[in-house]
N, C-alpha and C positions, 0 to 999 in steps of 0.2 A: 373307317370303311364300314360298309353294310352290304347286305346281300344284293341290294338293288342299285347302289351307286358307290363310286369310289371317288373321294373328294380330297383335294389338297387344301389344307387349312393353315391359317396363320396362328402361331402360338407366341406367348410371351417368352422371355429369355429362359433357356434351358428346358423348353417345352413344359413350363410349369402349369400353364392354363391356356385354353383357347382364347384367341384374340381376333375373332371374326369381325369383319367390318362390312357395311353395306356395299354391294356392287355399284348401285346407283342411288345416291342419297335423294334424288328427285324422282324416284319411281314410286307411284302411289300404291302399286300392288305387290311390291317386293316383300316377301316374308322376312322376319328377323333371322339372320344367319346364326345368331347365338341360340335361338330357340329351336332351330331346325338342325343344329349340329353341322353347320357349314353351308356352302352355296356352290352352285355352278354358274359361271366359272369359279375356280378356286381363287386363292389369295391373289389379288391384283398387286403387282410389283411396279412401283413408280420410281423413275430415276430421271436425272437430267444428263445432257451431253457432258462428257468428261468424268462422270461418276464411275466408281467401281461398285459392282453389285455383288454382295456376299450373301449367299443363301445357305442357311443351316437346315439341312433336310433330314428328317427322321422317318423311317418306314414304320408306321403303326398299323399295318394291315394284319388284322386278326381274323380274317374271314375263314370259316371252316368249309371244308369241301372243295377247296381250290388247290391246284397243283403248286409245287414249290416254285416253278417258273412263273406262274401267274402272280405270285406274291413277291417276286423280285421287282423293284421299281427304280426309276431314275427320273431326272429332270433334264429335258433337252430343250434349249432355247432357240428361237429364231431371232435374227436381226442383230444380235450382239456378238462381240468377239470373245473368244475363249480358247484355251489350249485343249488338245485332245483329252487331257486328264479330266476336264470339266465339261465335256461335250454331252455326255450322257446317252450317246447312241450305241446301243448294244449291236455287235460284240466288240466294239473298236476301242473303248477307253482302256489305256494301260493302267497298271497298279500305281497308286499314288503313295510314294515313300513317306510323304509328310502325314499321311492318314492311315498308317499301319498297313500299307499296301492294299487297302480297300479300293474297289473300282466303282467309279461313279455311274457306270451303265448297268449295275446290278446290285442295288442296295437291298440287303436281306431284312426281313422283319426283325425289329428290335435294334437294328444298326442305324448309324447316321453317316452323313457325308456332307462336306462343305464344298459348294460350288462357287467359283469366282468368275464372273463375267464382266466385261467392260464395254463402254460405248464412247470411245474417244472422238469420234467424228460425227459431223452433221448428218451423215447418211444413216445413222442409227435412229434418228428421230422418227417417231411414229408409233404404231400399235402392232404388237407382235404376239404370236402364240408361243407358249411353252407347254410341254406335255411330257407324259411318261413315254420313254422310248426304250424301256427295258425289254427282256425276252418276249413278253406278250404285250408290248406297249400299245399296239393298235387297238386291241380289245379293251385294255384298261383306259385308254384315252376315250374310247367310245362310251365307257361306263362313267365318265366324268372326271378322270384324272388329268385335267388340264387347267391352265390359267392364262392370264394376259400380262404381258410386259408393256408398260406405257413409258416411252422415252420422250421426255419433253424437250422441245427445241429451245435454243437460246432465246431468252426474252419471252417465252410462253408464260401467260398469266395463269395463276391458280384459279380453279372454278370457285364460285360462290356456294357456301353451304346453306341449307335451309335455315331460316330464322327460328323455326319451331317445328314441331312434329307435323308431318303431312296428313296423318290419319288420327282421328279422335274417336272417343266412344260415341256410338250412334251412327257413325259413317257406314255406308253399305258399299257394295261393289259398283253401284251406279251413281251414288251421290256422296260427295265429300263436302262438309259444311263450311270449313274454315281453312282452306289451303293457304299457306303463306304466299306473299307476293313472290312472283317468279324471279329467277336469278338474272343478273345482267350478263353473266358468263357461266356456262355449265358444260361439263363433260358427261356424256352418256356412253355406256359400254354395252355393245350388242354382240353377244357370242352365240353363233348359230352352230348347232351340233345335233347329232342323231343318237338318241338313247335307244338301246335295244328294247324292243317290245312297245315303245312309245312312238317313235318316229322323229321327225324334225322338230327341234325345240329351240327356244330362244331364252338364254340364261336359265336353263334347267326347267323351263315351263312350256306348256302348250295350251292353246285355246284362249281366245280373246276374253278379257275379264280376269285372266290368270297371268298372261304374259305381261311384259313390262308396259306400264302406262307412264310416260315421261312428261313431267311438267316443264313447260317453257313459257315464254312471254313475248310480247311484241318487242322487237329489237334485242332479244337475247342472242348473244353470239354463242351458237351451239357447236360443240365438237362431238360428232358421232364417231366413236371408235368401234369399228366392226372387225370381227375375226370369223373365219370359217374353219371350224374344228371338225368338219366332215371330211370324207374321202372323195367327194365329188365337187365339181364347180358349183358355185352358188351366186345368184343375183340378189342384190339388195335394192329395194325400191322404197322411197319415201314420198308418199303422195303429196302433191301440191308444192313440193320444195325442189330446190336444185342447188348444185354446188359446182365449183370450178374444177376442171380437170386439166389445168395448165394452158398457157397461151391464150387466156380469155375465152376458152371453150367451156360451156356448162353442160351438165347432164343431170338426170334424175334417177339413173340406174347405175349401180356399180357392180362389176363382175369380180368375184373373189375366187381364185383357184384354191384347191385343197390346201389348208394350212396358211392361207394368205390373210392379210389384214389391210385395212384402209382407214384413213383418218379423214373424215368429211367435215368441212367447215361451212356453216350455214348461218346467215344473219336472218333470224326468224322474223316473219311478218314484214319483210322489206321487198323492194323491187328487185334487189339482187338475189335474195334467197327464197322468196315466195312464202307461202304459208299465210298465217293470220289467225284470228280468233276461231276456235273450234277444235275438233278432234280429227287427227290425220293418221292414216294407216301407214305402218312400217311393215314391209313384207320381205321375207327371205324365201327364195324358191330354188329348189335343187331337184332337177328332173321333174317327176310328177308330184313331188312333195312340196308343201309350203307351210310357213308358220308366220303369224302376224302379231305385232305389238302396235302401239300407237303413241302419238304425241298429242298432248292437250295444251293448246295455246290459250293462256288465261292471264288476267290481271290480278289474280288472287281472289280470295273469298270462296263462295260456294262454287262447286264444280259438278255439273251433271254430265254423265257419260252416255254415249251411244253403245259402246262396246261391252259394257257390263252386262 
């Protein structure tokens, strides 16, 4: 935790060392989470249908000048099944006899709690928010204490990792000299949230050239996983592209309620999905606020940007 942001980080066993991982491996502008001490959204939890999800959570909130209630934290998941013991929504979780009667809706600094969630049915497949729902969960979530649950459907393929680093010495915010060939299949995570004093952000960042710049290619099967971590409805627009919304109906705008998520499947550069070579705007809008990132459709090699 810090004065400006409250982050959920992945650690190795027994919280021995940080184990931060990129939110989007195909994001040209994403800072290294290890160098920055974490990322927004926090640790992405990926599971498959029929998995049991076990999360060992430790409260390491050492912030000075905050009330005791503000430093009590929890994890509350959307989309998965769990007992009231592991729901994390203050003030409803009963004491857990198996964990020294600690309560999962109010984990104190220095204490830990193990949450057990499950996803036994196809209905759990998708992209879901999890967040702090302790005594001051709304304020802590706004400060960055949230993450994303990705539940893969049966038969869903794993995304392709980059063959090499996206950025090299000498690259600028407008030109990247040797970007690897784009993936055939890729997942991109887009978390929209409002940081106090900053406004609407995308993955912890604001302003084109700083927000996510996602590499794709002709006929890349893209999965855009969107979550709305704000307290207001939000629309997501991907310029030049479209996706199916059931029954053969297509759209290019998705409405996300507060706390809602959506999984968009797009075949890039095709008659079905639209797009093609170039840079394409991704915009989230909530009321009078908006934030934008972009997609760059390339065959690899040098990339020149408009948004930088």
